Structure formats: C-alpha cells, structure tokens
C-alpha positions in Angstrom: 0.0 0.0 0.0 1.4 3.4 -1.0 0.7 6.9 0.5 1.5 9.3 -2.3 2.3 13.0 -1.9 1.6 15.4 -4.8 3.3 18.6 -5.7 0.1 20.5 -4.8 0.1 19.4 -1.2 3.8 19.3 -0.5 4.5 23.0 -0.8 8.0 24.2 0.0 10.8 21.8 -1.1 8.4 19.4 -2.8 10.9 18.7 -5.6 13.3 17.2 -3.0 10.9 14.9 -1.3 10.6 11.2 -2.2 7.3 10.8 -4.1 6.2 7.6 -2.3 6.8 6.1 1.1 5.0 3.2 2.6 2.2 3.8 5.0 4.2 1.8 7.6 7.2 4.1 7.0 5.2 7.2 7.6 4.3 6.0 11.1 7.5 4.2 12.0 10.3 5.0 9.6 13.4 6.5 10.9 14.9 7.7 7.7 14.7 11.4 6.6 12.3 10.6 3.7 9.9 8.9 6.0 10.0 11.8 8.5 9.5 14.2 5.7 6.3 12.4 4.6 5.2 12.0 8.2 5.5 15.7 8.9 3.5 16.6 5.8 0.8 14.1 6.6 0.5 15.5 10.2 0.5 19.0 8.8 -2.4 18.1 6.6 -4.4 15.7 8.8 -3.6 16.7 12.4 -2.7 20.3 12.2 -5.0 21.3 9.2 -2.5 23.5 7.4 -1.2 23.8 3.9 2.6 23.8 3.9 2.6 27.1 2.0 0.9 28.9 4.8 2.2 26.8 7.9 4.0 28.6 10.6 7.1 27.3 12.3 4.9 26.3 15.3 2.7 24.3 12.9 5.8 22.5 11.6 6.8 21.9 15.3 3.5 20.3 16.1 3.6 18.2 13.0 7.2 17.0 13.7 6.3 16.3 17.3 3.3 14.2 16.3 5.5 12.3 13.8 8.1 11.5 16.6 5.3 10.6 19.0 4.0 8.0 16.5 7.4 6.3 16.6 7.4 6.4 20.4 3.9 5.1 20.7 4.8 1.9 18.9 7.6 1.3 21.4 5.4 2.5 24.3 2.6 0.0 23.6 5.2 -2.8 23.2 6.8 -1.8 26.5 3.5 -1.8 28.4 2.5 -5.2 26.9 5.8 -6.7 27.8 5.6 -5.6 31.4 2.0 -6.9 31.6 2.8 -10.3 30.0 5.9 -10.9 32.3 4.2 -9.7 35.5 7.3 -7.5 36.3 7.5 -5.3 39.3 7.1 -1.7 38.5 8.7 1.4 40.1 6.0 4.0 40.7 7.6 7.4 41.2 5.2 9.7 43.0 6.2 13.4 42.7 4.2 16.6 42.8 6.7 18.1 40.3 8.1 16.7 37.0 10.2 19.5 35.3 10.5 17.7 32.0 11.9 20.4 29.8 11.2 20.5 26.1 10.4 17.0 24.8 11.2 17.2 21.0 15.0 17.6 21.2 15.3 15.0 23.9 13.2 12.4 22.1 15.3 12.9 18.8 18.5 12.3 20.9 17.1 9.2 22.5 15.7 7.7 19.2 19.0 8.5 17.5 17.3 10.5 14.6 18.5 14.1 15.2 20.2 14.2 11.9 17.4 12.6 10.0 15.0 15.0 11.4 17.2 18.0 10.6 17.5 16.6 7.0 13.7 16.2 6.8 13.1 19.7 7.9 15.7 21.1 5.6 13.9 19.3 2.7 10.8 21.2 3.7 12.7 24.6 3.9 13.1 24.8 7.6 15.9 24.7 10.1 15.4 22.2 13.0 16.8 24.6 15.6 14.1 27.1 14.7 11.4 24.4 15.1 12.8 23.2 18.4 12.6 26.8 19.7 8.9 26.7 19.1 8.3 24.3 21.9 6.7 25.6 25.0 8.3 24.0 28.2 5.7 22.1 30.2 5.0 24.0 33.4 5.0 21.0 35.7 7.8 21.8 38.1 9.4 24.5 40.2 13.1 23.5 40.6 15.5 20.8 41.5 13.0 18.4 42.9 11.0 18.3 39.6 14.0 18.2 37.4 15.5 15.3 39.4 12.2 13.3 38.8 12.5 14.0 35.1 16.1 12.8 35.1 15.1 9.7 36.9 12.3 8.9 34.4 14.9 9.3 31.6 17.3 6.9 33.3 14.6 4.4 34.2 13.6 4.1 30.5 17.2 4.0 29.3 18.1 1.2 31.8 15.0 -0.7 30.6 13.5 -0.6 34.1 9.6 -0.9 34.4 8.4 2.4 35.8 5.6 4.9 35.8 5.8 8.5 37.0 2.8 9.8 38.7 2.0 13.5 39.2 -0.3 16.4 38.5 -1.3 17.9 35.1 -1.2 21.5 36.1 -3.0 23.7 33.7 -0.7 26.6 34.6 2.9 26.4 35.7 4.2 28.2 38.9 4.8 31.5 36.9 6.9 33.0 34.2 9.3 35.5 35.5 9.7 38.9 34.1 12.1 41.6 35.5 10.6 45.1 35.6 12.7 47.9 37.0 14.9 45.2 38.6 12.1 43.5 40.4 10.7 40.0 39.8 7.2 40.1 38.3 5.1 36.9 38.1 3.3 36.3 34.8 0.8 33.5 34.3 2.5 30.4 32.7 0.0 29.4 30.0 2.1 26.4 28.9 -1.0 24.6 27.5 -2.2 27.5 25.5 -1.3 26.0 22.1 -1.8 22.4 23.3 0.6 19.6 24.1 1.4 17.2 21.3 3.3 14.8 23.7 0.4 13.9 26.0 -2.3 11.3 25.2 -5.6 11.9 26.9 -7.2 8.8 28.6 -10.7 10.0 29.4 -11.7 6.4 30.2 -9.0 6.1 32.9 -10.3 8.1 35.8 -10.9 7.7 39.6 -13.1 9.4 42.1 -11.5 11.7 44.7 -13.3 12.7 47.9 -12.9 15.5 50.4 -14.5 16.7 53.6 -17.6 15.3 55.2 -17.5 12.9 58.2 -17.0 9.3 59.1 -19.4 6.7 60.4 -18.3 3.7 62.4 -20.3 0.4 62.0 -20.0 -3.4 62.3 -19.9 -5.4 59.1 -21.7 -8.5 58.4 -19.2 -10.7 60.3 -19.0 -8.4 63.3 -15.8 -6.5 62.5 -15.6 -2.8 63.4 -15.4 -0.8 60.1 -15.4 2.9 59.2 -17.3 4.5 56.3 -16.2 7.9 54.9 -19.2 10.1 53.9 -17.6 13.0 51.9 -19.2 16.2 51.0 -17.3 16.9 47.9 -16.1 14.7 44.9 -14.1 15.2 41.7 -12.8 13.0 39.0 -9.1 12.5 38.3 -8.6 11.8 34.6 -5.3 10.4 33.3 -3.1 12.1 30.7 -0.1 10.0 29.6 3.2 11.1 28.2 5.6 8.4 26.7 9.1 8.6 28.1 11.5 7.1 25.6 14.8 5.6 26.7 18.2 6.3 25.0 19.1 3.7 22.4 16.5 1.1 23.5 13.0 0.1 22.7 11.8 0.8 26.2 9.3 3.7 26.4 7.9 4.2 29.9 4.9 6.3 31.1 4.5 9.6 32.8 0.8 9.6 34.0 -0.5 13.0 35.1 -3.9 13.5 36.7 -6.3 16.3 35.8 -9.4 17.2 37.9 -12.8 17.3 36.3 -16.2 17.7 37.8 -18.1 14.5 38.3 -21.1 16.2 36.6 -19.8 19.2 34.8 -23.2 20.8 33.8 -26.3 21.1 35.9 -29.2 21.0 33.5 -31.7 21.7 36.3 -30.0 24.9 37.3 -29.6 25.8 33.5 -33.4 25.1 33.0 -34.4 27.7 35.7 -32.1 30.3 34.2 -29.1 30.0 36.6 -26.3 29.6 34.0 -23.6 30.4 36.5 -24.7 27.8 38.9 -25.0 25.4 36.0 -21.2 25.5 35.4 -20.0 26.3 38.9 -19.3 22.7 39.8 -16.9 22.4 36.8 -15.1 25.6 37.7 -14.7 24.6 41.4 -13.6 21.1 40.7 -11.0 22.0 38.1 -9.4 24.5 40.5 -7.6 21.5 42.2 -5.2 21.1 39.2 -5.3 24.6 38.0 -1.9 25.9 39.1 1.4 24.6 40.4 2.0 25.3 44.1 0.0 28.4 45.0 1.5 30.8 47.5 1.0 28.8 50.6 1.0 31.6 53.1 -2.9 32.2 53.2 -5.0 29.3 54.8 -6.7 28.9 51.4 -3.5 28.3 49.7 -2.4 25.7 52.2 -5.7 23.9 51.9 -5.4 23.8 48.1 -1.9 22.4 48.3 -3.1 19.6 50.6 -5.9 18.9 48.3 -3.6 18.7 45.3 -1.3 16.3 47.1 -4.1 14.0 48.1 -5.7 14.2 44.7 -2.9 12.8 42.7 -1.8 10.3 45.4 -5.2 8.6 45.6 -5.7 8.6 41.9 -2.2 6.9 41.5 -2.8 4.3 44.2 -6.2 3.5 42.9 -4.7 3.1 39.5 -2.1 0.6 40.9 -4.8 -1.4 42.5 -6.8 -1.3 39.2 -3.8 -2.7 37.4 -3.6 -5.5 39.9 -7.2 -6.4 39.1 -6.5 -6.4 35.3 -3.6 -8.7 35.9 -5.9 -11.0 38.1 -3.3 -10.7 40.9 -4.5 -10.6 44.5 -4.2 -7.4 46.4 -2.0 -9.2 48.9 0.7 -9.1 46.2 0.7 -5.2 45.9 4.2 -4.8 47.4 5.5 -7.6 45.1 4.2 -5.7 42.0 4.8 -2.1 43.0 7.7 -0.1 44.5 6.1 3.2 45.4 8.7 6.0 45.9 7.7 9.2 47.7 9.6 12.1 46.2 9.9 14.2 49.4 6.9 14.7 51.7 4.4 15.9 49.1 3.0 12.5 48.3 3.4 11.2 52.0 -0.4 11.2 52.5 -0.1 8.0 50.4 0.7 6.0 53.6 -2.7 6.8 55.2 -4.5 6.5 51.9 -3.2 3.1 51.0 -4.2 2.0 54.5 -7.8 3.5 53.9 -8.0 1.7 50.5 -7.0 -1.6 52.0 -8.8 -1.4 55.4 -12.0 0.5 54.6 -12.6 -0.5 50.9 -11.0 -3.9 50.7 -11.6 -5.0 54.3 -8.1 -6.0 55.2 -7.3 -6.3 58.9 -5.0 -3.6 60.1 -1.8 -5.6 60.6 -2.0 -7.2 57.1 -2.7 -3.8 55.5 0.2 -2.2 57.4 2.6 -4.8 56.3 1.7 -4.2 52.7 2.0 -0.5 53.1 5.4 -0.4 54.7 6.7 -2.9 52.2 5.5 -0.8 49.3 6.8 2.6 50.2 10.1 4.3 50.0 10.8 7.8 51.1 13.3 10.2 49.7 14.0 13.2 51.9 15.2 16.4 50.1 15.7 19.0 52.9 17.5 19.6 56.1 15.6 22.8 56.8 13.1 22.2 59.5 10.8 24.8 58.2 10.7 23.0 54.8 9.4 19.8 56.3 5.6 19.9 55.6 3.2 20.0 58.5 -0.5 20.6 58.4 -2.7 22.3 61.0 -4.9 19.8 62.6 -8.2 21.5 62.2 -7.5 22.0 58.4 -6.5 18.4 58.0 -9.5 17.2 59.9 -11.8 19.3 57.7 -10.4 18.1 54.5 -9.5 14.5 55.2 -11.3 13.4 58.3 -10.9 9.6 57.8 -7.2 10.0 57.1 -6.7 11.8 60.4 -8.3 8.9 62.2 -6.0 6.5 60.4 -2.9 8.7 61.3 -4.0 8.7 64.9 -4.1 4.9 64.9 -0.8 4.6 63.1 0.7 7.0 65.6 -0.8 5.1 68.7 0.7 1.8 67.5 4.0 3.5 66.5 4.5 5.2 69.8 3.8 1.9 71.7 6.8 0.5 69.7 8.9 3.5 70.7 8.0 3.2 74.4 8.9 -0.5 74.3 12.3 0.2 72.7 13.0 3.4 74.8 11.2 3.1 78.1 10.8 6.2 80.3 11.7 8.5 77.6 8.6 10.6 76.9 10.7 13.4 75.4 11.7 11.1 72.6 8.1 10.0 72.2 7.0 13.6 71.9 9.8 14.3 69.3 8.8 11.2 67.2 5.1 11.6 67.3 3.2 12.0 64.0 1.3 14.9 65.7 3.3 17.9 66.7 2.2 19.2 70.1 4.2 22.4 70.3 2.0 25.4 69.7 -0.9 24.6 67.4 -1.2 20.8 66.8 0.0 19.8 63.3 0.4 16.6 61.4 4.0 15.9 60.6 4.2 14.5 57.1 8.0 13.6 57.2 7.2 11.5 60.2 4.4 9.8 58.5 6.5 9.1 55.4 9.3 7.7 57.6 7.1 5.5 59.8 5.2 4.1 56.7 8.3 3.4 54.6 10.6 0.4 54.6 13.4 2.5 53.1 14.4 6.2 53.9 17.2 7.8 51.9 19.0 11.1 51.6 20.3 12.5 48.4 24.0 13.1 49.1 26.5 11.5 51.5 26.7 14.6 53.7 22.9 15.1 53.6 22.2 11.5 54.6 24.8 11.8 57.4 23.2 15.0 58.7 19.7 13.6 58.2 20.5 10.6 60.5 22.2 12.9 63.0 19.6 15.7 63.1 16.0 15.9 61.9 15.4 12.1 61.7 18.0 11.1 64.3 15.4 9.4 66.6 14.1 7.3 63.7 17.5 6.2 62.7 18.3 5.1 66.1 15.0 3.1 66.1 15.4 1.6 62.5 19.1 2.1 61.3 18.5 -0.6 58.7 15.9 1.4 56.9 18.3 4.3 56.1 20.7 4.6 53.2 22.2 7.2 50.8 21.4 7.7 47.2 23.4 10.6 45.8 21.4 12.5 43.1 22.3 12.4 39.5 21.5 14.0 36.2 21.0 12.7 32.7 23.9 13.2 30.4 21.5 12.8 27.4 19.8 16.1 28.0 22.4 18.0 29.8 25.4 17.3 27.5 24.3 15.3 24.4 21.4 17.7 23.6 22.5 21.0 25.1 26.2 20.8 24.2 26.4 19.2 20.7 30.0 20.4 20.1 31.3 18.7 23.2 29.2 15.6 22.4 30.9 15.3 19.0 34.4 15.6 20.5 33.5 13.0 23.2 32.1 10.6 20.6 35.2 11.0 18.4 37.5 10.5 21.4 35.7 7.9 23.4 33.1 6.3 21.1 29.3 6.8 21.7 29.1 4.4 24.7 29.9 7.1 27.2 26.3 8.3 27.1 25.2 5.1 28.8 28.5 4.2 30.4 29.6 7.5 31.9 32.5 5.8 33.7 34.2 5.9 30.2 34.6 9.7 30.7 37.6 8.9 32.9 39.5 8.1 29.7 39.6 11.9 29.1 42.3 12.1 31.8 44.7 10.8 29.2 43.9 13.7 26.9 43.9 16.6 29.5 47.4 17.7 28.8 47.4 17.3 25.0 47.7 20.7 23.2 45.5 19.7 20.3 42.7 18.3 22.6 42.9 21.4 24.8 42.6 23.5 21.7 39.5 21.7 20.6 38.0 21.9 24.1 38.6 25.6 24.4 37.0 26.3 21.0 33.9 24.4 21.9 33.6 26.3 25.3 34.1 29.6 23.4 31.3 28.7 20.9 28.9 27.8 23.7 29.8 31.2 25.5 29.0 33.0 22.2 25.6 31.3 22.1 24.8 32.3 25.7 26.1 35.9 25.0 23.7 36.2 22.1 20.8 35.0 24.2 21.6 37.4 27.1 21.8 40.3 24.7 18.5 39.4 23.1 16.8 39.0 26.5 18.4 41.9 28.5 20.2 44.1 26.0 23.5 43.5 27.9 26.5 42.8 25.7 29.1 40.3 27.1 32.4 39.4 25.6 32.6 35.6 25.2 36.3 35.7 25.9 35.7 36.7 29.5 35.4 34.3 32.4 31.7 33.3 32.7 30.9 33.1 36.4 27.4 31.7 36.8 25.0 31.1 39.6 21.6 29.8 38.5 19.2 28.2 40.9 16.2 29.0 43.1 16.7 32.3 44.8 16.9 31.6 48.6 18.9 33.0 51.4 20.6 29.7 52.1 21.8 29.5 48.5 23.5 32.8 49.3 23.2 34.8 46.0 23.8 37.8 48.2 27.3 36.5 49.2 28.0 36.4 45.5 26.8 40.0 45.2 29.0 41.1 48.1 32.0 39.8 46.2 30.9 41.7 43.0 30.6 44.9 45.0 33.9 44.4 46.5 35.5 44.0 43.1 33.7 47.1 42.0 35.0 49.2 44.9 38.5 48.0 44.3 38.4 49.0 40.7 36.8 52.4 41.5 39.5 53.1 44.1 42.4 51.8 41.9 41.6 51.9 38.2 45.1 50.4 37.4 44.2 47.3 39.3 44.8 44.2 37.2 41.7 41.9 37.2 40.9 39.4 34.5 37.6 40.5 33.0 34.6 38.5 34.3 30.9 38.3 33.5 28.7 37.5 36.5 25.6 35.8 35.4 22.6 35.0 37.6 19.3 33.2 37.1 16.5 31.9 39.2 13.0 32.5 40.6 12.0 33.6 44.1 8.8 32.3 45.6 6.1 34.9 45.1 5.7 35.5 48.9 9.4 35.4 49.8 10.2 39.0 50.7 14.0 38.6 51.2 14.6 36.5 48.1 12.8 39.1 45.9 15.0 41.8 47.5 18.1 39.8 46.5 16.9 39.8 42.8 16.4 43.6 43.0 19.9 43.9 44.4 21.4 41.8 41.6 19.7 43.9 38.9 20.5 47.2 40.8 24.2 46.4 41.0 24.1 45.2 37.3 22.6 48.5 36.2 25.3 50.5 38.0 28.3 48.5 36.9 27.2 47.9 33.3 26.8 51.7 32.8 30.1 52.7 34.4 33.0 52.9 31.9 35.5 52.9 34.8 34.6 49.2 35.4 32.5 47.8 32.6 35.5 46.9 30.5 36.5 44.4 33.2 33.3 43.3 34.7 29.6 43.1 33.9 26.6 41.6 35.6 23.5 40.0 34.0 20.3 38.4 35.4 18.7 36.0 32.9 15.0 36.2 33.4 12.8 33.1 33.7 15.5 30.5 34.3 14.2 27.1 33.1 15.2 23.9 31.4 15.1 25.5 27.9 17.6 28.3 28.7 19.5 26.0 30.9 20.6 24.2 27.6 22.6 27.4 26.9 23.8 28.2 30.3 25.4 25.1 31.6 27.7 24.5 28.5 28.8 28.1 28.7 30.0 28.3 32.3 33.6 28.6 33.3 32.9 28.8 37.0 30.0 27.2 38.9 28.9 29.0 42.0 27.8 26.4 44.7 28.1 28.6 47.7 25.3 27.6 50.1 25.8 27.4 53.8 27.4 24.1 54.6 24.8 21.7 55.9 21.8 23.4 54.3 21.7 22.1 50.7 20.5 18.5 50.5 22.5 17.8 47.4 22.0 20.0 44.4 22.0 18.9 40.8 22.9 22.1 39.1 26.5 21.6 40.5 26.5 18.3 38.6 25.3 19.8 35.3 27.9 22.5 35.5 30.7 19.9 36.2 29.5 17.6 33.4 30.0 20.4 30.9 33.5 21.3 32.1 32.9 24.2 34.6 35.1 24.5 37.6 33.3 24.8 40.9 33.7 27.4 43.7 31.9 26.1 46.6 31.6 25.0 50.2 31.5 21.5 51.6 27.8 21.3 51.3 25.5 18.7 49.7 27.0 16.9 46.7 29.8 19.4 46.5 31.7 17.2 48.9 31.5 14.2 46.6 32.2 16.4 43.5 35.5 17.5 45.1 36.3 13.9 46.1 35.9 12.9 42.5 37.6 15.7 40.7 40.4 16.3 43.2 41.1 19.2 45.5 43.3 20.8 43.0 40.5 21.1 40.5 37.9 22.6 42.9 37.9 26.1 44.6 37.0 25.4 48.2 36.1 28.0 50.8 34.1 28.6 54.0 33.0 26.8 57.1 32.2 23.1 57.2 28.8 21.9 58.3 30.3 21.0 61.8 31.9 24.5 62.0 28.6 26.1 61.1 26.9 24.4 63.9 29.8 25.2 66.3 29.6 28.9 65.4 25.8 29.0 66.0 26.1 26.9 69.2 28.5 29.4 70.7 26.5 32.4 69.6 27.0 33.9 66.2 27.5 37.7 66.2 27.6 38.9 62.6 28.4 42.5 63.6 31.7 41.2 65.0 32.7 40.2 61.4 31.6 43.7 60.1 33.7 45.5 62.8 36.7 43.3 62.1 36.8 43.7 58.3 37.0 47.3 56.8 36.3 46.1 53.3 33.2 44.3 54.3 31.9 47.2 56.3 32.5 49.5 53.3 30.6 47.2 51.0 27.6 47.0 53.3 27.6 50.7 53.7 27.7 51.3 50.0 24.6 49.1 49.5 22.8 50.5 52.5 23.4 54.1 51.6 21.6 53.7 48.3 24.5 53.8 45.9 22.9 51.1 43.8 19.3 52.4 44.2 19.5 56.0 43.1 20.0 57.2 46.6 17.1 55.3 48.1 18.5 54.0 51.3 15.4 52.1 52.2 15.2 49.6 49.3 18.1 47.4 50.6 17.9 48.3 54.3 16.1 45.0 55.1 18.9 43.0 53.4 21.7 44.9 55.1 19.9 44.8 58.5 19.2 41.1 58.2 23.0 40.4 57.5 24.4 42.6 60.2 21.9 41.7 63.0 20.8 38.2 62.3 22.5 36.6 59.2 20.9 33.2 59.6 23.0 31.6 56.9 26.4 32.9 58.0 27.1 35.0 54.9 29.4 37.4 56.7 31.3 34.5 58.4 32.3 33.1 55.0 32.8 36.5 53.3 36.6 36.8 53.8 37.3 33.2 52.8 35.0 33.6 49.7 36.9 36.8 48.6 40.3 35.1 49.0 39.1 32.0 47.1 37.8 34.3 44.2 41.3 35.7 44.1 42.6 32.1 43.5 40.1 31.9 40.7 41.5 35.0 39.1 45.0 33.6 39.2 44.0 30.3 37.8 42.0 31.8 34.9 45.1 33.6 33.6 46.8 30.2 33.0 44.7 29.2 30.0 46.3 25.7 29.4 46.0 24.7 33.1 42.4 26.1 33.3 41.4 24.1 30.3 43.1 21.1 31.8 41.0 21.4 34.9 37.9 21.9 32.8 38.6 18.6 31.0 39.2 16.8 34.3 35.8 18.0 35.6 34.0 16.4 32.8 36.2 13.3 32.9 35.4 12.8 36.6 31.6 13.6 36.5 30.5 10.0 35.7 29.4 9.2 39.2 26.8 11.9 38.9 24.8 10.3 36.2 21.2 9.6 37.1 21.8 6.1 35.6 24.0 5.4 38.5 21.5 6.7 41.0 18.6 4.8 39.5 20.6 1.6 39.4 21.2 2.0 43.2 17.5 2.6 43.9 16.6 -0.5 41.8 19.0 -2.8 43.5 18.9 -1.5 47.1 15.3 -0.3 47.6 12.9 -1.2 44.9 14.1 -4.7 43.8 13.4 -3.8 40.1 15.1 -5.7 37.3 15.7 -4.6 33.7 13.3 -6.0 31.1 14.2 -6.1 27.4 11.5 -4.8 25.1 11.7 -6.2 21.6 10.9 -4.1 18.6 
C-alpha cells in the first residue's frame, strides 16, 4: 500500500521529497524521507494547514506528532511486555516533573536528530528554529521536579519498568519577568497551544473525595469498620506522556492527573435560568489542578496544596490497584508488584491513603494492611531545613481528610507503643517522634508519617544523609538504622550534555566512542587527553562557541553585551537565602569598589551571570533579585569598570535556557551554607559540561570535590560542623563587620543607596538582616570567599591549566549520572530488574 504525496500538497521543497513512502514508514520509519512524509501528513491531517501557509509552530507540532508515532509503537510494546511478564514496576510519586522540552530530547534518545534535521531542511526549515517553538511544560518548580524528570529518563534508558505519577497543572508556577529590577510573576500558560506529547485517557479516571464525616459500624461478620461520607467529589482523569529511553525500545509512562467535575453541567440549574450555577461545579472542581503550588501563606493556599497532594496520590494508588485487578493478581501481592517512591513529603499522604483503600474499601485487617503499606513505600528526603518539612494544621487536615486523620492517629498510637517499648521512660523522645506535633498549634508531621510508613528512607548526598541521620530524623535512625541509606542524586547526560552541548558531544564521541552516554565511567579516559595541546585547543574552542551562544541570548533578553572571551561566572538556581546569592553580590561589589579606588588594578575580565526564581511571597529573596539587577545596572553603565566586569540576570530560568547556560559556564557558584543544601543537581550539570566549581563543603559538593580532586575545585568557607559550632557558641555577625573594613564599606555602599539612586530604604532589610541576624552565615564566610575568588583570578590567567582542569571536571563527572543513582534505587530499595523490550 502506498501513501502518495503530490506537488500540490507538498509545498516548499516538494521537488526534494521522495514521491512515495509506505504507510508503515510514515508512522514508524526513521529515515529522513519517512520523516518528511510524516511531517507533511500530520501537517495536513492533524494540524490542518497547507505547507505554504504553515507557521514554524505548525511544523513543530507536525514533527512532534510524527516523533510521537514512533514512540507510541515502542510504548505499547513496553506496556504489553511488562504486563505479560508480570514484572515489578517502580511508581515514582512526585508533585513536580520539570520535564523540559520534549522534542530535542526524544530525537536524541531515538538517534534520529540528523534525519529530522535533513527532513526539515527538505521542507525549507531549520530544525533549531522548530525546536525553539516548543513551550516548556509548566510541571515543576526547581531541582526536585528536574530530578524526577532525570530519573524517568534513566529508568527508561536502563529498561526498568516504571511509571511516573503526578499532576497535570493547567498553569505552571509562573513565568518571571524583570521590571525595574524586580521580579514580576506572569501566568505560565504552557498549555495555551496544546501539548502534542500527551495522550488523553478519558476512560481512565478515579473518584477523589474530600470533607464530610465518618461513620463507624459493624460489618456482616461483626468486625468494626469505618465509612467515609464525603461532602465533595471530583474525578481525576489520566493524561499519559511516553518517556523514551536512549538507544533502547523501552518507552515508559508519565501519567498525570487532571481534575474534572463528576457532573460538569447542571441541567436543572440551567433550565431555571441560573447559567452560572450550572457550570459552577466544573469551575470549582478544576481548581484543584489549575496551578502549580500556589502561594501557601494564606490558609486557602495551604488547603489547596493539601488537596492537590491527596488528589494525585489517591488517583495513583487507585490506578495501581486497578492494574492488579487487570492482571488478576491478589491485592496481597501489591508490594511484590509495585515499589512506590515518595519524592519528598508531598506524596506522603499516600501512607494513610493506602491504609484506607485496604482497610476500609477492601476490608483487610490492620496488621496485614500495614505490612503491605510499609513494604510498598520508600521515602526520599530532600531537605535539612526544619521549616521546609511539611506539616498541616490539625483543624484543616480534619476538615479536608477526616478519615485519614483517624488513620494517622491509629498509626501513631501503635508506633508510639513501639517507641515506648524500645526506649522506656523517655517521653521526650516519644514527643519528638510523634506524627502529631504538640508544640503550639497541633500539626500533622508529614515527614514523620512518610518515615514510619516506609521500609526505606534515603538522603540524596552522602553529607545530607549523614546529617539527616544525626539531626531531623535522628530518633528514627536510632529506632530503625537498617531502613536508612544514601542515594546521591544524578543528572541525565543525554539532555544536559548530548542535547545541550552538541559540540562537546561530537568531541567525546570522536575521542571515546558513543558508549559514554550510557557508560559514563568511560569519561575517565579523558584524563589521558587533558594535557594534550590539540585536545585542549578543541576543548577551548567548543567552550568559546557555547559562550558565544549564551552571550547572544543574554543580549536578546536583556540588552547586555558580554564578551565571550571573559570568564563566565554563573549562579543559576532558586533564589533563597541559604543558597546565598547575596554572598556572590558582596564579592561583585567588593571588586567594583577596588576598581573604582584603583583603576590600574589588574583583574581578568569577568561576566557575573545569575538566574532563578523567588517564591512569590518570599520578601528577602525578591530583594536579592532587585539587588542583583541594581548592581548590574550601575556596573554595566560605568565605563570605569565595565571593560573588566559586567553583571546580567537571565529572566525566567528554566530547562530550555539551561541548555545554553550550563555548557557556557567557566565557573560554577555552589556557595550555600554548609549543611543546608541537601544535594544540588545544578552543580553536577555544570561539572558535566566542564565548569570548575567554587563552593563550600555542602551537599553533593563534597562528593564532587572527592571525584575531581582538591586541586580542581575552589573550596572556601566553614564546614557543616563548624557552622553548627559557630551557631552553638553564639554567632555575632556585627563582629565580622567590625573586624573587616572592606566588608563594612561594601555593606555601607549598598545600605546608603549607591545602587538604588540614593534610596537607602530599598536594601535596608537585606543589610539589617545580614548585620543583625545573618541566619545563613554570609558574613562569616565573606573573607574566605573573597580570598578564594582571588585564587580563581590567578587560575583563569593560566589558560592551558584552566582548560586542563575543565577537561578533568567532565572526565570525573561519571558518578553523577542519574543512571548510577537509579541503578542503586533499583538494586537497594525497589528490587526492580531490567526488562528487554523487543521491537
């Protein structure tokens, strides 16, 4: 059977297109000719456009659908293989999945980038222009969601059965614009033009209840049971996105849930003329998945966030139970068929919900249900900040989830009996470990619920796990040391090198062969090339090209011109006091003062580049963004200094512009207060692309320094133990100001309004916070940071040695592949084995 294309419908470049391609090739063919025909078919039948009038976005959509066809074939085979073999599946529950643009990543994983480029060229388009049309899915906020996306990529690449479960947010957290130096939040309408990668599954839905009350009764055999009588119900409807592995036939699933009204239109209300009431239920119900993480300061925001978490967790657990039924497997085998990982505390309500589904709805006795629950769940902790551990006010929790509160009370009663048995006469320990916090207003402690209800608890870097076991979960570690382990985070080299740094990928392929993308340990072989002049020349040229790309982007976004030959000093991450962007700014102002006072001072020219979003309600973080932009405005306009330093803030930092940022970095700023960052993954992405790190011994920095060697890492600052010692003995930041004339002058310059047109009030809160409180010890580390930056200046001027260090950073980054991390999860926690999917 032939599917023929005529000159009339082919439009641009028709004379270059093969005149006939089999129908099978149109759907599955990997050659450029098949892709060309597939794009034209989708342009005609799916997008409804003539090639002659189609926009670049129309071509993007047509190409995306053509690539999805090829993935769906593998996706169906993958699902069928798992079902036929009854294999255990990893179910990754995460409130965020920061996937990034799909098209380029899928082309890499299917090995058809060049074929797609050739196909688009035949049609008169450049693939890079088409890739730029894709709107990034607004499904995540930061590192937590990007980690989940990397893990899905690795699970598919390693051919491990897996499903990611989350929420299909209609709007992302926000798009960031910078107006007069301030962050402004703009609605992220990522679905405005549709999403060609998702597949709606309207027949796959589950009911979700809230509110109401419970009734206790005896069942027909005399057992005490509980019935939940809710006062509100919505439907959770599935939307699936295929997740293609690299170089394999495995194509796993990301299943996201969208809220819909059970009955979206009330005809009775409409018939009596009340149109607004007729559609009100639909509007109220869909609010649940309307936006990612609302500002959770007001009570209404907290309530919505809790509702979101319960919504996607119950849909996901009901889906797993339904899959058991389809496989005709008994519910007792739940833990043998599913490994359910809680990505931080956001899905931890799953512990109580699985108990409800088993005890109330399937009439298991408590002990049997609890054994299944604990065997099924694993919990990944992502924070050492006590204020970041989720807790919920008891009245709110009781109002929204009355049955779950009863279950949590029962879990807590039994658990605390175990604690008292192991540690008699230690009521202080009992109070610390209780699932209900009694200090002040009573609150449900979700990290405690996740810990008690999981057979495995892990941190995400060696230092983080050590501190986790010694601090916030110390009592639990003493009770169950066998449950705790470390799983250092990782990032996928497919997206964050192969896709985003094509020049370096080509060099690595030529030098090492292509296996390094799935065997990152092979990068170690670069050690042998680090001192070779020709290899250093190629490496330097690739880095310079990447810096030119980023310079062009920064100029287009901000109007700031940056010389690609300068040192690119980059700090991109969520704006937060513990990440200490303001320490970076203090260094910049210090250099600015030195140049103003001594114009003859020799300093290698440096571009200081920032990016990141502040939470909408985070006063201090938004002041830090304003300070960065105010300092940038002053320095960039000052001819006394702007030939040797410039500052730029890249608005709306996301995965898409990260593709330009990480490959261009010379220096990676990882300067958080030691003991505060759980791990970090940006540090790994910079290292992978050959950036040198300046950092504290915090999070995964410790392991990065161990891998790359102390001589290839710029270390400064207090250790985690020293931070605690300083705080314990009474930290007095004003002593550091009094003892350092340069620091005092820098703070006075900022406080006096030098960077704010004489307005001394704008940055007063920041300066006062640093000089009177300084909760993250910025001033304690200032002098060491300045001295370390002088080491950076010296090192940068030795181009061959800097290039050598850059090569060694990439060479020794293999440990930080997400493939390694996922292998450890599969072997140590999930008991998941790879399954080969045949074409």
